[in-house]
C-alpha positions as CSV (number, residue, x, y, z in Angstrom):
1,M,3.5,1.8,-3.3
2,R,2.0,5.2,-3.5
3,V,-0.1,6.8,-0.7
4,V,-2.1,9.9,0.0
5,I,-2.1,10.5,3.7
6,Q,-4.8,12.9,5.1
7,R,-4.9,14.1,8.7
8,V,-8.5,13.8,9.7
9,Q,-10.8,14.8,12.6
10,R,-12.8,11.7,11.6
11,A,-13.3,9.4,8.6
12,S,-15.4,6.5,7.6
13,V,-15.7,4.0,4.7
14,S,-19.0,2.5,3.6
15,V,-19.8,-0.2,1.1
16,G,-23.4,-0.6,-0.1
17,G,-24.7,1.8,2.4
18,S,-23.1,0.0,5.4
19,T,-20.2,1.5,7.3
20,V,-17.3,-1.0,7.3
21,S,-14.7,1.3,9.2
22,N,-14.7,4.6,11.0
23,I,-12.2,6.5,13.1
24,G,-11.9,9.7,15.1
25,K,-8.7,11.8,15.1
26,G,-6.0,10.2,12.9
27,L,-5.0,9.4,9.4
28,L,-6.9,8.3,6.3
29,I,-4.5,6.6,3.9
30,L,-5.3,5.9,0.3
31,L,-2.9,3.2,-1.0
32,G,-2.0,2.3,-4.5
33,I,0.1,-0.8,-5.3
34,E,2.0,-1.7,-8.5
35,D,3.4,-5.0,-9.6
36,S,7.0,-4.1,-8.7
37,D,6.1,-3.3,-5.0
38,T,7.5,-5.6,-2.3
39,K,7.1,-6.4,1.4
40,E,10.2,-4.1,1.9
41,D,8.2,-1.2,0.3
42,A,5.4,-1.9,2.8
43,E,7.8,-1.9,5.7
44,W,9.5,1.3,4.7
45,L,6.1,3.0,4.1
46,C,4.8,1.8,7.5
47,H,7.8,3.2,9.3
48,K,7.4,6.6,7.6
49,V,3.6,6.8,8.2
50,L,3.9,5.9,11.9
51,G,6.7,8.4,12.5
52,L,5.3,11.2,10.4
53,R,5.1,14.3,12.7
54,I,2.0,16.1,11.4
55,F,0.0,16.5,14.6
56,D,0.3,19.7,16.7
57,D,2.1,19.8,19.9
58,D,1.2,22.1,22.8
59,E,2.7,25.1,21.0
60,G,0.7,24.4,17.8
61,V,3.7,23.1,15.9
62,M,3.4,19.9,13.9
63,N,5.7,17.9,16.0
64,R,3.7,14.7,17.0
65,S,3.0,11.5,15.2
66,V,-0.2,9.5,15.0
67,M,1.3,7.3,17.7
68,D,2.1,10.3,19.9
69,V,-1.6,11.5,19.8
70,N,-3.0,7.9,20.1
71,G,-4.7,8.5,16.8
72,D,-6.5,6.0,14.5
73,I,-5.8,5.0,10.9
74,I,-8.0,3.7,8.0
75,V,-6.3,2.3,4.9
76,V,-8.3,2.3,1.7
77,S,-7.0,0.5,-1.4
78,Q,-7.0,2.9,-4.4
79,F,-5.7,1.5,-7.7
80,T,-6.4,4.9,-9.4
81,L,-3.3,6.3,-7.6
82,M,-1.3,4.3,-10.1
83,A,-2.8,6.1,-13.1
84,S,-0.7,6.8,-16.1
85,Y,-1.8,9.9,-17.9
86,K,1.2,10.5,-20.1
87,K,-0.7,9.8,-23.4
88,G,-4.1,11.2,-24.1
89,N,-6.8,12.1,-21.6
90,R,-8.0,8.7,-20.5
91,P,-5.9,7.4,-17.7
92,S,-4.3,3.9,-18.0
93,W,-4.3,1.6,-15.0
94,I,-1.6,-0.8,-16.5
95,R,0.8,0.0,-13.6
96,A,-1.7,-1.0,-10.9
97,A,-1.1,-4.5,-9.5
98,G,-3.6,-7.2,-10.0
99,H,-5.5,-8.7,-7.0
100,E,-3.1,-11.7,-6.6
101,H,-0.2,-9.4,-5.9
102,A,-2.0,-6.3,-4.4
103,I,-4.2,-8.0,-1.8
104,P,-1.4,-9.7,0.2
105,L,0.6,-6.4,0.2
106,Y,-2.4,-4.4,1.2
107,E,-3.3,-6.8,4.0
108,G,0.4,-6.9,5.1
109,F,0.7,-3.1,5.1
110,V,-2.5,-2.9,7.3
111,D,-1.1,-5.6,9.6
112,L,2.3,-3.8,10.0
113,L,0.5,-0.5,10.8
114,S,-1.8,-2.3,13.4
115,E,1.2,-3.9,15.0
116,G,3.2,-0.6,15.1
117,L,0.2,1.4,16.3
118,G,-0.7,-1.1,18.9
119,K,-4.4,-1.2,17.8
120,Q,-6.5,-2.4,14.9
121,V,-6.3,-0.2,11.8
122,G,-9.5,0.2,9.8
123,K,-9.8,-0.9,6.2
124,G,-12.0,-0.5,3.2
125,V,-13.0,-3.5,1.2
126,F,-10.5,-4.4,-1.5
127,G,-11.9,-4.0,-5.0
128,A,-15.3,-2.8,-3.8
129,E,-17.1,0.4,-4.8
130,M,-16.6,2.4,-1.6
131,Q,-17.8,5.7,-0.2
132,V,-15.2,7.5,1.8
133,E,-16.2,10.4,4.1
134,L,-13.7,12.5,6.0
135,I,-13.3,15.8,7.9
136,N,-9.8,16.8,6.8
137,D,-7.9,18.5,9.6
138,G,-5.9,21.5,8.5
139,P,-6.1,20.4,5.8
140,V,-2.9,18.4,6.0
141,T,-2.3,16.1,3.0
142,I,1.0,14.2,2.3
143,C,1.9,12.1,-0.7
144,M,4.6,9.4,-0.6
145,D,5.9,7.0,-3.2
146,T,8.3,4.2,-2.3
147,K,9.9,4.6,-5.8
148,N,10.7,8.3,-4.9
149,K,12.0,8.3,-1.3
150,E,12.6,12.0,-0.8
């Protein structure tokens, strides 16, 4: 699983001109899933996301997590994060998981985050053409990959 995590002042996801999710202060997470990803990958990633200390404390130091600041989260499926660009200039999506594997992992990841956060996590619509709007805060952007646990 690969994610791009953005600290936001607010974010929303729309499909066909209708807003399906919106949040205030928190995290917008773009999530890519490949065929080799497992439930254990989702659990590891959830733990890292919820504990990631990227919100300022009273001294202006990034020392608080999304849970510490009672922030919100939106997770948007993004198969393009799994792009392979090794050969040529047209990306290949061969590493991206198909719907039958990706949807349960996506839903499971959202459920784990909701449980850990203690409130509902917003979602996009899997496989839909979405419009994502955000006010990036900082900006603070973190990339993580469960295949490269730094």
